C-alpha positions in Angstrom: -24.7 21.1 -14.1 -21.4 22.6 -13.0 -18.9 19.9 -11.8 -18.3 19.4 -8.1 -15.1 21.0 -6.9 -13.1 18.6 -4.9 -9.8 19.6 -3.1 -7.6 16.6 -2.3 -4.9 17.0 0.5 -2.1 14.5 0.2 1.2 14.4 2.1 3.4 14.0 -1.0 3.3 12.4 -4.5 2.7 8.7 -4.0 3.0 6.1 -6.7 -0.2 4.4 -5.7 -2.3 7.6 -5.5 -1.2 9.7 -8.5 -2.9 7.3 -11.0 -6.1 7.6 -8.9 -5.9 11.4 -9.2 -5.7 11.0 -13.0 -8.8 8.9 -12.9 -10.6 11.6 -10.8 -9.5 14.3 -13.2 -11.0 12.5 -16.1 -14.5 12.4 -14.6 -16.6 15.2 -16.1 -18.7 15.5 -12.9 -15.6 16.5 -10.9 -13.2 19.5 -10.9 -10.2 18.2 -8.8 -7.2 19.9 -7.5 -4.5 18.1 -5.4 -2.6 20.0 -2.7 0.7 18.4 -1.9 2.4 19.2 1.4 5.9 17.8 0.6 7.8 17.0 -2.6 9.2 13.6 -1.7 9.2 11.2 -4.6 9.7 13.8 -7.4 13.1 15.0 -6.2 16.0 13.0 -4.9 15.0 12.6 -1.3 16.2 10.3 1.5 13.7 7.6 2.5 14.5 7.0 6.1 13.1 3.5 6.1 14.7 2.3 2.9 17.9 4.1 4.0 18.6 5.5 0.6 17.7 8.4 -1.7 14.5 7.7 -3.7 13.1 9.3 -6.8 10.2 7.3 -8.5 10.7 6.5 -12.2 7.1 6.8 -13.2 5.3 10.1 -13.8 3.5 11.3 -10.7 2.5 14.8 -11.6 0.9 14.5 -15.1 -2.7 14.9 -16.2 -4.3 16.4 -13.1 -4.3 19.9 -11.5 -2.0 20.2 -8.4 -0.2 22.6 -6.2 2.8 22.1 -3.9 2.0 24.1 -0.7 5.2 25.5 0.8 6.3 23.4 3.8 8.0 25.4 6.6 9.0 22.5 8.8 12.7 22.4 9.8 12.5 18.6 9.3 10.0 18.0 6.5 8.5 14.5 6.1 5.9 12.1 7.4 8.0 10.6 10.1 6.8 13.0 12.8 3.8 15.2 13.5 5.4 18.5 12.7 7.0 17.3 9.5 4.1 18.8 7.5 3.7 22.4 8.4 2.0 24.4 5.6 0.7 27.8 6.7 -0.7 28.6 3.3 -2.8 25.5 2.9 -6.1 26.9 4.2 -5.7 30.0 2.1 -4.9 28.0 -1.1 -7.9 25.8 -0.5 -10.1 28.8 0.2 -9.0 30.3 -3.2 -10.0 27.0 -4.9 -13.4 27.2 -3.3 -14.2 23.5 -3.0 -17.5 21.9 -2.4 -15.7 19.2 -0.4 -12.2 18.3 0.7 -10.7 14.8 0.6 -8.0 14.1 3.2 -5.6 11.2 2.8 -4.1 11.7 6.3 -5.1 13.5 9.5 -2.2 13.0 11.9 0.1 15.8 11.0 0.1 19.5 12.0 -1.1 20.8 8.7 -4.0 18.3 8.3 -5.1 18.5 11.9 -5.2 22.3 11.7 -7.3 22.0 8.6 -9.8 19.7 10.3 -10.1 21.8 13.4 -10.4 25.1 11.6 -12.5 24.2 8.6 -14.7 21.3 9.4 -17.8 23.5 9.6 -17.0 25.3 6.3 -16.3 22.3 4.0 -17.6 18.7 4.1 -14.5 16.8 5.0 -14.0 13.2 3.7 -11.2 11.0 4.9 -9.7 7.9 3.3 -7.4 5.8 5.4 -6.3 2.2 5.8 -5.6 1.7 9.5 -6.8 -1.4 11.3 -6.9 -2.9 14.8 -5.6 -6.3 14.0 -2.7 -5.7 16.4 -4.4 -5.5 19.8 -3.4 -2.5 22.0 -4.0 -1.9 25.7 -3.2 0.7 28.3 -4.1 4.3 29.1 -2.0 5.8 26.3 -3.8 3.7 23.7 -7.2 4.5 25.2 -6.5 8.2 25.1 -5.3 8.0 21.5 -8.5 6.2 20.5 -10.6 8.9 22.2 -8.6 11.6 20.3 -9.0 9.8 17.0 -12.8 9.3 17.6 -13.1 13.1 18.3 -11.3 13.9 15.0 -13.5 11.4 13.1 -16.7 13.0 14.5 -15.9 16.2 12.5 -15.8 14.3 9.2 -18.8 14.2 6.8 -17.8 10.6 5.7 -15.0 8.1 5.6 -13.8 6.0 2.7 -12.7 2.5 3.8 -10.3 0.5 1.7 -11.2 -3.0 3.0 -13.0 -4.9 5.8 -10.4 -4.5 8.5 -10.3 -0.8 7.9 -14.1 -0.6 8.0 -14.1 -2.2 11.4 -11.5 0.3 12.5 -13.8 3.2 11.7 -16.7 1.5 13.4 -14.6 1.0 16.5 -13.9 4.7 16.5 -17.5 5.7 16.4 -18.1 6.4 12.7 -21.7 5.5 11.9 -22.1 2.8 9.2 -24.1 5.2 7.0 -21.1 7.5 6.9 -18.8 4.7 5.6 -18.3 4.1 1.8 -16.1 1.5 0.1 -13.3 2.9 -2.0 -10.8 0.0 -2.2 -7.1 0.2 -2.0 -6.1 0.1 -5.6 -3.1 -0.1 -8.0 -2.6 0.5 -11.7 -3.8 -3.1 -12.5 -3.2 -2.6 -16.2 0.5 -2.0 -15.6 0.9 -5.4 -13.9 -1.6 -7.4 -15.9 -0.2 -10.1 -18.1 3.2 -9.5 -16.7 4.2 -13.2 -17.3 3.7 -12.6 -21.0 4.7 -9.0 -21.5 7.7 -9.1 -19.2 8.7 -12.7 -19.9 12.2 -11.8 -21.3 13.0 -9.5 -18.5 11.9 -12.0 -15.9 14.0 -14.7 -17.6 17.0 -12.4 -17.5 16.5 -11.8 -13.8 16.3 -15.5 -13.1 19.5 -16.1 -15.1 21.2 -13.2 -13.1 20.3 -15.1 -9.9 21.8 -18.3 -11.3 18.5 -20.1 -11.5 17.6 -22.8 -14.0 14.2 -23.6 -15.5 13.3 -26.2 -12.8 14.1 -23.9 -9.9 11.3 -22.3 -7.9 11.6 -18.8 -6.7 9.9 -17.3 -3.6 9.8 -13.5 -3.4 9.7 -10.8 -0.7 9.2 -7.2 -1.6 9.3 -4.4 0.9 11.3 -2.3 3.4 13.6 -4.4 5.6 12.1 -3.4 8.9 10.7 -5.2 11.9 7.1 -4.8 11.0 7.6 -6.9 7.8 9.1 -9.7 10.0 11.8 -10.8 7.5 13.5 -12.8 10.3 10.5 -15.2 10.4 10.7 -15.4 6.6 14.3 -16.5 6.7 13.5 -19.0 9.5 10.8 -20.5 7.4 12.9 -20.7 4.2 15.7 -22.4 6.1 13.4 -25.3 6.9 13.0 -26.2 3.2 15.4 -28.8 2.0 14.6 -28.9 -1.7 17.6 -27.5 -3.5 15.4 -26.2 -6.3 13.8 -23.6 -4.0 15.3 -20.1 -3.9 14.3 -16.9 -2.0 14.7 -13.4 -3.5 14.5 -10.4 -1.2 13.8 -7.1 -2.9 14.2 -3.9 -0.8 16.5 -2.0 1.5 16.3 -1.1 5.1 18.0 -1.1 8.5 17.8 -4.8 9.0 19.7 -5.6 5.8 23.1 -6.3 7.3 21.7 -8.7 9.9 19.5 -10.5 7.4 22.4 -11.0 5.0 24.5 -12.4 7.9 21.9 -14.9 8.9 20.4 -15.8 5.5 20.3 -19.5 4.6 21.8 -20.8 1.3 19.9 -19.9 -1.9 18.8 -16.6 -0.5 19.4 -13.6 -2.9 19.3 -9.9 -2.1 18.4 -7.6 -5.0 18.0 -4.3 -3.1 15.5 -1.6 -4.0 13.9 -1.8 -7.4 12.0 1.1 -8.8 8.5 1.0 -10.2 9.2 0.2 -13.8 11.2 -2.9 -12.9 8.5 -4.4 -10.6 6.3 -6.2 -13.1 9.2 -8.3 -14.3 10.2 -9.0 -10.7 6.8 -10.5 -10.0 6.8 -12.4 -13.3 10.1 -14.0 -12.3 8.7 -15.5 -9.1 6.4 -18.5 -8.3 5.0 -16.9 -5.1 5.1 -13.6 -3.1 5.5 -13.7 0.7 4.3 -11.0 3.1 4.8 -12.3 6.7 4.3 -8.9 8.5 3.4 -8.7 12.1 1.9 -5.3 11.5 0.6 -4.1 8.1 -2.3 -1.8 7.4 -2.9 -3.2 4.0 -0.1 -4.5 1.8 -0.3 -3.1 -1.8 2.4 -5.5 -3.0 -0.4 -8.1 -2.7 -2.5 -6.2 -5.2 0.5 -6.0 -7.5 1.4 -9.6 -7.2 -2.2 -10.8 -7.8 -2.6 -8.5 -10.8 0.7 -9.9 -12.2 -0.5 -13.5 -11.8 1.8 -14.3 -8.9 0.3 -16.4 -6.0 0.7 -15.0 -2.5 1.2 -16.1 1.1 0.4 -13.5 3.8 0.2 -13.4 7.6 -3.0 -12.9 9.4 -1.8 -9.4 10.5 -1.8 -8.1 6.9 -4.8 -5.9 6.5 -5.7 -6.9 3.0 -6.0 -10.7 3.7 -9.7 -10.4 4.5 -10.3 -8.9 1.0 -7.7 -10.2 -1.4 -6.6 -13.6 -0.1 -9.2 -16.4 -0.1 -7.3 -19.0 2.0 -6.7 -22.1 -0.1 -8.3 -20.5 -3.2 -6.2 -17.4 -4.1 -3.3 -17.9 -1.7 -2.6 -18.9 1.9 -3.0 -17.0 5.2 -0.8 -18.1 8.1 -0.4 -17.0 11.7 2.0 -14.1 12.0 5.4 -15.0 13.5 4.9 -18.8 12.9 7.8 -19.8 10.8 6.7 -23.5 10.7 3.3 -22.6 9.3 4.9 -20.3 6.8 7.4 -23.0 5.8 4.6 -25.6 5.2 2.5 -23.1 3.1 5.6 -22.1 1.1 6.6 -25.7 0.4 3.1 -26.5 -0.8 3.0 -23.6 -3.2 6.5 -24.1 -4.6 6.0 -27.9 -5.0 2.6 -27.9 -6.7 2.2 -26.5 -10.2 -1.5 -27.1 -10.3 -2.1 -25.3 -7.0 -0.1 -22.3 -8.2 -2.2 -22.2 -11.4 -5.4 -22.3 -9.3 -4.2 -19.5 -7.1 -3.1 -17.5 -10.2 -6.4 -17.7 -11.9 -8.4 -16.8 -8.8 -6.0 -14.0 -7.8 -6.1 -12.2 -11.1 -9.9 -12.3 -10.9 -9.9 -10.7 -7.5 -7.3 -8.0 -8.5 -9.7 -6.8 -11.2 -12.1 -5.6 -8.4 -9.5 -3.3 -6.9 -8.9 -0.6 -9.5 -8.9 3.1 -9.4 -12.3 3.2 -11.1 -13.7 1.3 -8.2 -12.2 3.7 -5.7 -13.6 6.7 -7.7 -17.0 5.1 -7.7 -16.9 5.0 -3.9 -16.0 8.6 -3.7 -18.7 9.6 -6.1 -21.3 7.9 -3.8 -20.1 10.1 -1.0 -20.6 13.2 -3.1 -23.9 11.8 -4.4 -23.0 12.2 -8.0 
């Protein structure tokens, strides 16, 4: 049988998606072409949230078929609705003649135009990671929910990345028989055995921070923005009196000056670290913290677990239902509760046996969230 022709529409090359596209391209039952709407990540481009120019240091364009569709926006990017305007998108997909189209976003001019003009021609599949963990009320939110439900009604199927995301689709009227599990995934192999493979680089980083062998290092990785709630993180860490405990903050963002001004002793700021450095960063730490007050998923949790680093997350981090078994592979604490976060952090940093327990269970869970699993979910939609 001839392979199923699948068009994938993606905003821009993303370090978490490109390896998935490679896995899709390797499947003989598929003929895949990715249509990018913006070239962020492969050229030096300003990341507004990091507040710096970014270019990823891992290959994002190799081993799969792709096309950059010209973007005519006067202000290209994913920070506003008209940031992705690609008049040739429908024509290029028409030329490819797909049997189905996979969308990885819908809330931009180019993708919404595709849905409204082509939903009767091509089976449209959407994969997203939104959730409703943060409760919203008011007429504006009601109207937005109605609009989203109307858009979803035009889709053949939706791929959900985890349990909170599945509930989101159900709340917006997507029937359960149109929902297929395609988990949020990372390149697990790149992070696996990080504590062995990257041991020397991790030791060098700890020495750079002035740590000795008996010191215990807590880690935060992410953009320094209000959604990640780094202020609660610093408030929690300031409650710990053990001089062996240190906190490392990896990332840039608008809050950095205020955080540095209010940081307690033994807090270290490393700034943005590119992809190749991240396995050794995880290997250097005893625990990763993600205290967000709003987080659709939290792929750094996938990375940390794969690298063998225990985690503590807030209950507003979307992946906690799937990746963090409270007390078994990590801790889940109430968002914004610095005291609860401090108690959990002290337990993990103080207890070697507990960390080993979390590490073993966490690495087992990480193995279920691979690109192969995501591909299997997509193939079920296509009935292959």
